VMD Tcl script that draws the C-alpha trace (Angstrom):
set ca {
  {8.75 10.41 13.42}
  {7.00 7.28 13.93}
  {7.53 4.98 10.88}
  {5.82 1.68 9.91}
  {3.29 0.16 8.14}
  {0.24 -1.58 9.51}
  {-1.20 -2.14 6.04}
  {-3.30 -5.03 6.90}
  {-6.99 -5.58 6.82}
  {-8.34 -4.05 10.21}
  {-10.57 -7.21 10.66}
  {-7.61 -9.34 11.16}
  {-6.27 -9.01 14.72}
  {-2.65 -9.23 15.30}
  {-2.07 -12.64 16.87}
  {0.71 -14.88 17.80}
  {0.09 -18.62 17.85}
  {2.12 -21.00 19.77}
  {2.01 -24.67 18.40}
  {3.74 -27.23 20.35}
  {6.82 -28.19 18.59}
  {10.01 -29.94 20.37}
  {12.20 -27.92 17.98}
  {10.90 -24.66 17.37}
  {9.31 -21.72 19.34}
  {7.02 -18.92 17.58}
  {8.04 -15.42 16.99}
  {6.52 -12.80 14.80}
  {8.61 -10.10 13.35}
  {5.94 -7.44 12.35}
  {2.20 -7.29 12.36}
  {1.10 -8.91 9.04}
  {0.06 -6.63 6.19}
  {-2.07 -6.91 3.50}
  {-1.20 -8.10 0.09}
  {-0.01 -5.34 -2.23}
  {-3.27 -5.71 -4.29}
  {-7.14 -5.36 -3.38}
  {-8.70 -7.92 -1.12}
  {-11.20 -8.59 -3.61}
  {-11.06 -8.28 -7.30}
  {-12.72 -5.34 -9.10}
  {-12.57 -3.41 -12.35}
  {-11.23 0.09 -13.19}
  {-11.96 2.12 -16.35}
  {-9.25 3.23 -18.45}
  {-9.32 5.09 -21.71}
  {-7.19 3.60 -24.40}
  {-6.93 6.85 -26.93}
  {-8.26 10.31 -27.03}
  {-8.81 11.03 -30.73}
  {-9.74 14.05 -32.57}
  {-12.83 16.14 -31.25}
  {-16.10 14.21 -32.09}
  {-14.96 10.72 -30.90}
  {-14.37 10.39 -27.14}
  {-13.94 6.90 -26.28}
  {-15.85 5.72 -23.37}
  {-13.65 4.44 -20.50}
  {-14.64 0.74 -20.04}
  {-15.20 -0.44 -16.66}
  {-13.90 -4.07 -17.66}
  {-10.63 -3.03 -19.17}
  {-8.57 -3.34 -15.98}
  {-9.04 -6.40 -13.72}
  {-7.31 -6.11 -10.35}
  {-6.64 -9.72 -9.44}
  {-7.03 -11.25 -5.99}
  {-3.63 -12.10 -4.46}
  {-2.86 -14.26 -1.46}
  {-5.40 -16.70 0.13}
  {-2.90 -19.67 -0.28}
  {-0.19 -18.61 1.82}
  {1.45 -21.05 4.47}
  {-0.32 -20.97 7.58}
  {1.45 -20.56 10.73}
  {0.79 -24.08 11.94}
  {2.46 -25.71 8.75}
  {5.28 -23.38 8.99}
  {6.16 -24.56 12.67}
  {5.37 -28.35 11.57}
  {7.89 -28.17 8.47}
  {10.37 -26.42 10.59}
  {10.46 -28.89 13.40}
  {10.75 -31.72 11.06}
  {13.88 -30.10 9.36}
  {11.84 -29.69 5.80}
  {12.08 -26.12 5.72}
  {15.23 -24.18 6.87}
  {16.29 -20.54 7.19}
  {18.84 -19.00 4.85}
  {20.88 -15.88 5.48}
  {22.26 -14.10 2.50}
  {22.93 -10.83 0.81}
  {21.28 -10.20 -2.73}
  {21.45 -9.21 -5.69}
  {24.80 -11.16 -6.17}
  {26.39 -8.09 -7.86}
  {25.76 -5.44 -5.17}
  {24.89 -7.38 -2.07}
  {22.81 -4.58 -1.10}
  {19.84 -6.37 0.68}
  {20.23 -8.59 3.77}
  {17.90 -11.58 3.41}
  {16.56 -14.01 5.54}
  {14.73 -16.40 3.73}
  {12.97 -19.90 3.90}
  {14.07 -22.75 1.76}
  {13.68 -22.34 -2.11}
  {13.24 -18.38 -2.12}
  {17.04 -17.51 -3.06}
  {17.11 -20.34 -5.55}
  {14.02 -19.35 -7.24}
  {14.91 -15.69 -7.48}
  {18.39 -16.55 -8.91}
  {16.73 -18.85 -11.48}
  {14.40 -16.06 -12.67}
  {15.79 -14.93 -16.34}
  {17.41 -11.51 -16.23}
  {16.99 -11.23 -12.30}
  {17.30 -8.81 -10.89}
  {16.13 -6.20 -13.69}
  {17.45 -2.82 -13.50}
  {15.70 -0.57 -10.80}
  {13.78 1.89 -12.61}
  {14.81 5.44 -12.68}
  {12.87 7.90 -10.33}
  {12.20 11.67 -11.29}
  {15.17 13.96 -10.22}
  {15.34 16.36 -7.47}
  {11.82 15.88 -6.44}
  {12.16 15.44 -2.83}
  {14.19 16.45 0.35}
  {14.59 15.19 3.77}
  {13.75 17.77 6.63}
  {12.17 18.44 10.12}
  {8.42 17.33 10.32}
  {5.74 18.74 11.99}
  {4.45 15.12 12.28}
  {7.40 14.25 14.40}
  {11.24 13.58 13.69}
  {12.11 13.55 9.82}
  {9.92 13.62 7.00}
  {10.13 13.60 3.19}
  {9.07 17.03 1.36}
  {8.24 17.65 -2.32}
  {11.17 19.87 -3.47}
  {9.01 21.10 -6.53}
  {5.45 20.51 -7.94}
  {4.90 16.55 -8.48}
  {2.21 15.38 -10.76}
  {0.01 12.43 -10.17}
  {1.46 9.28 -10.86}
  {4.93 10.68 -11.00}
  {7.77 8.33 -9.67}
  {9.37 9.74 -6.51}
  {11.31 6.90 -5.11}
  {12.80 3.81 -6.10}
  {14.93 1.49 -3.83}
  {16.13 -1.83 -3.10}
  {15.45 -2.91 0.52}
  {18.08 -2.75 3.32}
  {16.67 -5.99 4.86}
  {13.79 -8.52 3.83}
  {12.60 -11.08 6.45}
  {9.41 -13.31 6.59}
  {6.41 -11.81 8.63}
  {5.97 -15.01 10.35}
  {9.16 -16.67 12.10}
  {9.98 -19.73 13.78}
  {12.95 -19.38 16.53}
  {14.75 -22.57 18.05}
  {14.99 -22.48 21.78}
  {18.05 -20.58 22.86}
  {17.75 -18.04 19.97}
  {16.08 -14.85 19.37}
  {14.82 -12.90 16.57}
  {17.30 -9.92 17.56}
  {20.25 -12.58 17.16}
  {18.80 -13.55 13.69}
  {18.55 -9.86 12.75}
  {22.17 -9.25 13.86}
  {23.26 -12.13 12.05}
  {21.85 -10.59 8.73}
  {23.45 -7.24 9.47}
  {26.87 -8.87 9.96}
  {26.81 -9.92 6.38}
  {25.55 -6.72 4.81}
  {27.84 -4.07 3.65}
  {28.71 -1.78 6.54}
  {27.16 1.09 5.08}
  {23.89 -0.50 4.46}
  {24.04 -2.10 7.87}
  {24.72 1.53 9.27}
  {21.55 3.00 7.49}
  {19.38 0.22 9.03}
  {20.55 1.04 12.63}
  {19.84 4.70 12.04}
  {16.09 4.09 11.69}
  {13.82 5.09 14.16}
  {12.53 2.45 16.95}
  {9.22 4.18 17.91}
  {9.17 2.81 21.23}
  {12.67 3.49 22.06}
  {11.68 6.52 24.57}
  {7.90 5.12 24.82}
  {8.13 2.46 27.22}
  {9.12 -1.01 26.46}
  {7.49 -2.29 23.22}
  {10.40 -4.34 22.50}
  {13.53 -4.87 24.83}
  {15.55 -5.35 21.43}
  {16.50 -2.31 19.45}
  {17.18 -4.18 16.25}
  {13.53 -5.81 16.70}
  {12.16 -2.27 17.68}
  {13.59 -0.98 14.37}
  {12.34 -3.70 12.48}
  {8.76 -3.41 13.84}
  {8.78 0.23 13.14}
  {9.92 0.47 9.64}
  {8.91 -2.66 8.05}
  {5.94 -3.27 5.64}
  {4.52 -6.07 3.53}
  {5.89 -6.56 0.00}
  {4.19 -9.66 -1.01}
  {4.64 -13.30 -1.35}
  {8.08 -14.31 -2.57}
  {8.64 -17.65 -4.64}
  {9.88 -20.42 -2.56}
  {8.85 -23.75 -1.11}
  {6.37 -22.04 0.89}
  {4.10 -19.30 -0.07}
  {4.91 -16.85 2.41}
  {4.30 -13.10 2.72}
  {7.85 -11.28 3.38}
  {8.21 -7.77 4.71}
  {10.94 -5.15 3.93}
  {12.97 -2.32 5.46}
  {14.06 0.56 3.51}
  {16.31 3.61 3.75}
  {14.24 6.28 1.98}
  {10.68 4.67 2.09}
  {10.66 3.78 5.79}
  {11.05 7.41 6.50}
  {7.67 8.57 5.21}
  {5.33 9.73 7.55}
  {1.77 8.64 8.15}
  {-1.32 10.61 7.25}
  {-5.13 9.22 7.00}
  {-5.12 11.42 3.71}
  {-1.79 10.05 2.05}
  {-0.59 11.68 -1.18}
  {1.90 8.70 -2.13}
  {1.34 4.95 -2.67}
  {4.24 2.25 -2.90}
  {4.19 -1.11 -5.09}
  {7.00 -3.94 -4.89}
  {8.25 -5.57 -8.13}
  {9.94 -8.90 -7.53}
  {11.56 -8.99 -10.93}
  {13.70 -5.55 -10.20}
  {13.39 -6.50 -6.28}
  {12.61 -2.81 -5.69}
  {9.98 -0.76 -4.33}
  {8.47 2.36 -5.97}
  {6.84 5.26 -4.31}
  {4.50 7.18 -6.84}
  {2.27 10.56 -6.40}
  {-1.39 9.36 -5.55}
  {-2.23 12.93 -6.49}
  {-0.72 16.42 -7.57}
  {1.77 17.32 -5.00}
  {2.61 21.01 -4.41}
  {6.18 22.11 -3.60}
  {6.86 22.11 0.23}
  {4.31 19.59 1.07}
  {5.14 16.60 3.02}
  {5.03 13.18 1.23}
  {2.97 10.84 3.37}
  {1.82 7.22 3.09}
  {-0.79 5.24 5.01}
  {0.33 2.95 7.85}
  {-3.26 1.44 7.45}
  {-4.87 -0.70 5.10}
  {-6.52 1.64 2.47}
  {-10.33 0.46 3.49}
  {-9.14 1.23 7.14}
  {-8.83 4.96 6.21}
  {-12.67 5.13 5.75}
  {-12.90 3.87 9.58}
  {-13.95 6.98 12.30}
  {-11.07 8.87 13.56}
  {-11.25 6.91 17.00}
  {-10.89 3.64 15.63}
  {-7.90 4.45 13.35}
  {-6.13 5.90 16.36}
  {-6.53 2.51 17.91}
  {-5.04 0.95 15.20}
  {-2.10 3.15 15.23}
  {-1.41 2.88 18.79}
  {1.40 0.28 17.98}
  {3.61 3.07 16.84}
  {3.15 5.31 19.84}
  {1.99 8.36 18.04}
  {-1.04 10.20 17.41}
  {-2.07 11.31 13.85}
  {-1.85 14.88 13.14}
  {-3.64 14.85 9.74}
  {-6.74 17.19 9.16}
  {-8.91 14.31 9.43}
  {-7.79 13.21 12.89}
  {-7.73 16.89 14.04}
  {-10.63 18.50 12.29}
  {-8.68 21.41 11.48}
  {-9.28 21.07 7.56}
  {-10.97 23.87 5.80}
  {-14.59 23.81 5.87}
  {-14.65 21.15 8.64}
  {-16.99 20.90 11.52}
  {-16.34 18.70 14.57}
  {-16.22 15.06 13.38}
  {-17.47 15.89 10.01}
  {-14.52 13.84 8.52}
  {-15.83 11.00 10.38}
  {-19.44 11.47 8.58}
  {-17.78 11.96 5.30}
  {-15.78 8.80 5.52}
  {-18.76 6.79 6.53}
  {-20.61 7.76 3.61}
  {-17.51 7.18 1.36}
  {-17.05 3.76 2.94}
  {-20.43 2.27 2.29}
  {-20.15 3.37 -1.30}
  {-16.72 1.51 -1.63}
  {-18.33 -1.53 0.15}
  {-21.26 -1.65 -2.22}
  {-19.12 -1.24 -5.05}
  {-16.57 -4.08 -4.12}
  {-19.35 -6.49 -3.05}
  {-21.89 -6.18 -5.46}
  {-19.97 -4.77 -8.56}
  {-21.81 -6.60 -11.23}
  {-25.33 -5.87 -9.84}
  {-24.21 -2.23 -9.53}
  {-22.93 -1.98 -13.06}
  {-26.04 -3.51 -14.55}
  {-28.16 -1.35 -12.71}
  {-26.50 1.88 -13.69}
  {-26.20 0.69 -17.55}
  {-30.03 0.04 -17.67}
  {-30.70 3.44 -16.18}
  {-28.18 5.05 -18.75}
  {-29.75 3.37 -21.66}
  {-33.39 4.35 -20.65}
  {-34.47 7.57 -21.95}
  {-37.41 7.88 -19.67}
  {-35.31 7.88 -16.36}
  {-33.71 11.34 -16.91}
  {-34.62 12.27 -13.45}
  {-33.12 9.47 -11.73}
  {-30.10 9.82 -14.15}
  {-29.74 13.47 -12.86}
  {-29.92 12.27 -9.15}
  {-27.38 9.79 -9.62}
  {-25.12 12.31 -11.24}
  {-25.47 14.56 -8.20}
  {-24.66 11.73 -5.98}
  {-21.60 10.83 -8.02}
  {-20.50 14.42 -8.03}
  {-21.23 14.72 -4.24}
  {-18.98 11.53 -3.43}
  {-16.19 12.98 -5.48}
  {-16.67 16.18 -3.56}
  {-16.35 14.37 -0.22}
  {-13.19 12.47 -1.53}
  {-11.47 16.13 -2.29}
  {-12.66 17.29 1.01}
  {-10.81 14.24 2.74}
  {-7.81 14.58 0.36}
  {-8.27 10.95 -0.60}
  {-7.92 9.01 -3.85}
  {-9.79 5.89 -3.66}
  {-9.23 3.60 -6.86}
  {-12.63 1.92 -6.38}
  {-14.84 5.10 -5.76}
  {-13.16 7.13 -8.48}
  {-12.89 4.47 -10.98}
  {-16.88 3.74 -11.01}
  {-17.94 7.26 -10.59}
  {-15.54 8.80 -13.52}
  {-16.75 6.04 -15.90}
  {-20.48 6.57 -15.02}
  {-20.23 10.32 -15.37}
  {-18.27 9.70 -18.76}
  {-21.27 7.39 -19.98}
  {-23.91 10.09 -18.61}
  {-22.05 12.91 -20.57}
  {-22.01 10.93 -23.84}
  {-25.71 10.12 -23.56}
  {-26.17 13.94 -23.30}
  {-24.11 14.53 -26.18}
  {-21.76 16.83 -23.86}
  {-18.18 15.99 -25.44}
  {-16.35 18.44 -23.02}
  {-17.74 16.94 -19.69}
  {-17.09 13.54 -21.32}
  {-13.86 14.04 -22.25}
  {-12.99 15.58 -18.83}
  {-14.24 12.58 -17.02}
  {-12.54 10.24 -19.48}
  {-9.39 11.90 -18.66}
  {-9.72 11.52 -14.99}
  {-10.56 7.70 -15.48}
  {-7.32 7.30 -17.54}
  {-5.33 8.84 -14.67}
  {-6.86 6.23 -12.21}
  {-6.59 3.59 -14.77}
  {-2.59 4.45 -15.41}
  {-2.07 4.50 -11.40}
  {-3.51 0.82 -11.33}
  {-1.92 -0.38 -14.37}
  {1.46 0.51 -12.75}
  {0.38 -1.22 -9.35}
  {-0.78 -4.34 -10.96}
  {2.41 -4.76 -13.24}
  {4.69 -4.20 -10.06}
  {2.47 -7.09 -8.26}
  {3.08 -9.62 -11.46}
  {5.29 -12.43 -10.11}
}
mol new
graphics top color blue
foreach p $ca { graphics top sphere $p radius 0.5 }
foreach p [lrange $ca 0 end-1] q [lrange $ca 1 end] { graphics top cylinder $p $q radius 0.2 }
display resetview
């Protein structure tokens, strides 16, 4: 199995910039992933209550606002300059203080700010019991499988990292990233260090991606957790014992969220999952899942494997050759329109809903909405942007038509999406 997370915007190419400095040399630990939340703010419907029959509450598309995170992080050049002047230094430690279960390589101020947070760390949330098992996977190596039916939104895995490290590193002459990782491992509890070393290096047998095995494990298994509080606003990545074992799919059935207060990562079901089904995450930024198969394969090359999901093999039920690419292209167009022209789209649709003379147009838009949701179902995707808008729109149409059963159906689906995003938003708050 090849584990790792390329959770970055595909438009941002992986780049290592060398900045002249007498004291430090640049090194990048992993490809920089995106922030844990969407790159652009957008609104998601939720349902506050479901009263007795006769009063279905309309899901408001303004009720949850997903904030934009990032954008003010320290640049590579700023980091190199501060390191060369000795303004910023590295700290190797293990946290939390009572368990020492996570090996940490921090820059100045992160440890101090974490320890200064009231009641930090809070207890790790309790995941559902007996819901997964680790077994051999047809996708390669080991995988994580549902041991029973799992409901959408159910908490499957919660764990603290084995190791956390900045995504962008400065290395003094004569020192390597491998040495720094080894120094962190030396301070970790032996069982936790052994768990890190047992993880896969996707290039170990694939031809020299990295010469240093510890860096290979880091590159294969780490993914972005968010900006940690410190003197510099910098993104950090983490390696986990269980979460890092999730295989990739371009139709993932789980998603993860980082919570700095409990210093833990939670994995939840993105949709209902059947017993025996493999739990899969996406190593790609979620917007990249709508790219053509060939483009996704190119992004995944760094992990030295070929995706075997139905979208990439076109063996799903009802699929024609490259039908998946066509489906995802249409979905991507709709997603971009909703994110980039959100206010305009909402105004246009509300005017149409309120105008009794536009019944034919309403029927067409309802058919289009159902078609988009059907395409998501064919592709086994749950996209919060598309689902949030279309569920809200369909609920409003049903209420105008006085079809309470249909309105309740779409309101419940909107509530499911809203709850998922509320969890993700709360986890991402600092």
